C-alpha positions in Angstrom: -1.3 19.0 -10.9 -1.3 19.6 -14.6 -2.9 17.2 -16.9 0.3 16.3 -18.7 2.1 15.6 -15.3 -0.7 13.4 -14.1 -0.9 11.7 -17.3 2.7 10.6 -17.0 2.2 9.5 -13.3 -0.8 7.3 -14.3 1.0 5.9 -17.2 3.9 5.3 -15.1 1.9 3.7 -12.4 0.3 1.2 -14.8 3.8 0.2 -16.3 5.5 0.1 -12.8 2.7 -2.0 -11.3 3.3 -4.5 -14.1 7.1 -4.5 -14.3 8.6 -2.8 -11.3 10.4 0.4 -11.2 13.9 -0.8 -12.7 11.8 -2.7 -15.4 10.6 0.4 -17.0 12.8 2.6 -19.0 12.3 6.2 -19.7 11.9 5.7 -23.4 9.0 3.2 -22.9 7.3 5.5 -20.4 7.5 8.5 -22.7 6.2 6.3 -25.6 3.5 5.0 -23.7 2.4 8.3 -22.3 2.9 9.9 -25.8 4.9 12.8 -24.6 8.5 14.2 -25.4 11.4 13.8 -23.3 11.2 17.6 -22.7 7.8 17.3 -21.1 9.1 14.8 -18.7 12.0 16.8 -17.6 9.7 19.9 -17.4 8.0 18.1 -14.4 10.6 15.6 -13.2 14.4 16.3 -12.8 15.3 12.6 -13.0 13.7 9.1 -13.1 14.2 9.0 -9.2 12.3 12.2 -8.9 9.6 10.8 -11.2 9.5 7.7 -8.9 9.3 9.7 -5.7 6.5 11.8 -7.4 4.8 8.5 -8.3 4.9 7.1 -4.9 3.8 10.3 -3.4 0.7 10.3 -5.7 0.1 6.6 -4.8 0.4 7.3 -1.2 -2.1 10.3 -1.3 -4.7 8.2 -3.0 -4.3 5.3 -1.0 -4.9 7.4 2.0 -8.2 8.5 0.5 -9.2 4.7 0.0 -7.9 4.0 3.4 -10.1 6.7 5.0 -13.1 5.5 3.0 -12.7 2.0 4.3 -11.7 2.7 8.0 -14.1 5.5 8.5 -17.0 3.6 6.9 -20.2 4.5 9.0 -22.2 1.8 10.8 -19.4 -0.5 11.2 -17.6 -1.1 14.5 -13.7 -1.1 14.5 -13.2 -4.7 14.1 -15.3 -4.8 11.1 -13.6 -1.9 9.6 -10.3 -3.5 10.2 -11.2 -6.7 8.7 -12.8 -4.8 5.7 -9.4 -3.3 4.9 -7.4 -6.5 5.1 -10.4 -8.0 2.9 -9.7 -5.2 0.4 -6.0 -5.8 0.4 -6.7 -9.6 -0.2 -8.9 -8.5 -3.1 -6.5 -6.1 -4.7 -3.3 -8.1 -4.4 -4.7 -11.4 -5.5 -6.7 -10.0 -8.4 -5.6 -9.8 -12.2 -5.7 -6.1 -12.4 -2.0 -5.2 -11.8 -3.1 -1.3 -11.8 -5.1 -2.0 -8.5 -2.1 -3.6 -6.7 -0.3 -1.8 -3.9 3.0 0.0 -5.1 4.2 -0.1 -1.7 4.2 -4.0 -1.7 5.7 -4.0 -5.3 8.4 -1.6 -4.8 9.5 -1.9 -1.1 12.2 -4.5 -1.7 13.2 -3.1 -5.1 14.0 0.4 -4.1 15.1 0.1 -0.7 18.8 -0.1 -1.7 18.2 1.8 -4.9 16.8 5.2 -4.0 16.8 7.0 -0.6 14.2 9.4 -1.8 11.7 6.6 -2.8 12.5 4.6 0.2 11.6 7.7 2.6 8.2 8.2 0.7 7.5 4.5 1.2 8.5 4.7 5.0 6.2 7.8 5.3 3.3 5.9 3.5 3.7 2.8 5.8 3.9 4.8 8.9 0.9 6.6 8.1 -1.1 3.4 7.3 0.0 1.5 10.5 -0.9 4.7 12.6 -4.2 4.7 11.1 -4.6 0.9 11.6 -3.6 1.5 15.2 -6.3 4.1 15.7 -8.9 1.7 14.5 -7.8 -0.9 16.8 -8.2 1.5 19.7 -11.6 2.3 18.6 -12.5 -1.2 18.2 -11.3 -1.6 21.8 -13.5 1.5 22.8 -16.6 0.1 20.9 -16.3 -3.3 22.4 -15.8 -5.1 19.3 -12.1 -5.7 20.0 -10.2 -6.7 23.2 -7.9 -3.9 24.5 -4.5 -4.4 23.3 -1.4 -3.1 25.4 0.2 -1.7 22.2 -1.9 -1.0 19.3 0.7 0.5 17.4 2.9 -2.5 17.6 -0.1 -4.9 16.9 -0.9 -2.6 13.7 2.8 -2.9 12.5 2.8 -6.7 13.1 -0.6 -6.9 11.1 0.9 -4.7 8.4 4.2 -6.9 8.1 2.1 -10.1 7.9 0.2 -8.7 5.0 3.2 -7.5 3.2 4.7 -10.9 3.6 1.4 -12.6 2.5 1.5 -10.4 -0.7 5.1 -11.4 -1.5 4.3 -15.1 -1.0 1.1 -14.7 -3.1 3.0 -13.4 -6.1 5.2 -16.5 -5.9 2.5 -18.9 -5.2 -0.1 -17.3 -7.6 -3.0 -18.4 -5.5 -5.0 -17.0 -2.4 -3.3 -19.4 0.2 -0.9 -16.6 1.7 -3.9 -14.3 1.9 -6.2 -16.9 3.6 -3.4 -17.3 6.1 -2.9 -13.8 6.8 -6.5 -13.3 7.2 -6.7 -16.0 9.8 -3.6 -14.8 11.6 -5.1 -11.2 11.6 -8.5 -12.5 13.2 -6.5 -14.4 15.8 -4.3 -11.5 16.5 -6.8 -8.8 16.9 -9.3 -11.0 19.0 -6.5 -12.2 21.4 -6.6 -10.6 24.8 -3.3 -9.6 26.4 0.0 -8.4 25.3 0.5 -8.0 21.3 4.3 -8.0 21.1 
């Protein structure tokens, strides 16, 4: 990836994390990035193509962070799973907009606006929940979690809980939704029997 393209994406991420995709105009993005319109169109054929590239870049970086947390050596499956959600709480409830998850920020905003961006988001979420399901199964294998009939369904449920907590946290501007999500997560992963 070229430096200019990466710079445009990094600038865009900071702006979009603060104000959303539709809240950022192309002129503002170009001004903030310090690049001419021609440079933008050299790398992206449209604002939607830029949005797709922005989300692809985010999902790729998120996958690396996810692997670092969920593959942490010396921790059992339960501890790795809880570390992931503790990290979610920290990122989403902090003041640093750039650290917040673009999936959370943009899911509702672009769902009806951009099929391409929605597809990137859906692929990213599917990858995340598949990895969470894998850790749930690993936790059952190492004895830190009870066996669950459907680890994939549990992973999706947990992700939905945290997505909802993030939306509620944005409204309440406190950590109460994240605290509730953490308690629900612990209760669900530690419960024996069917998960759905």
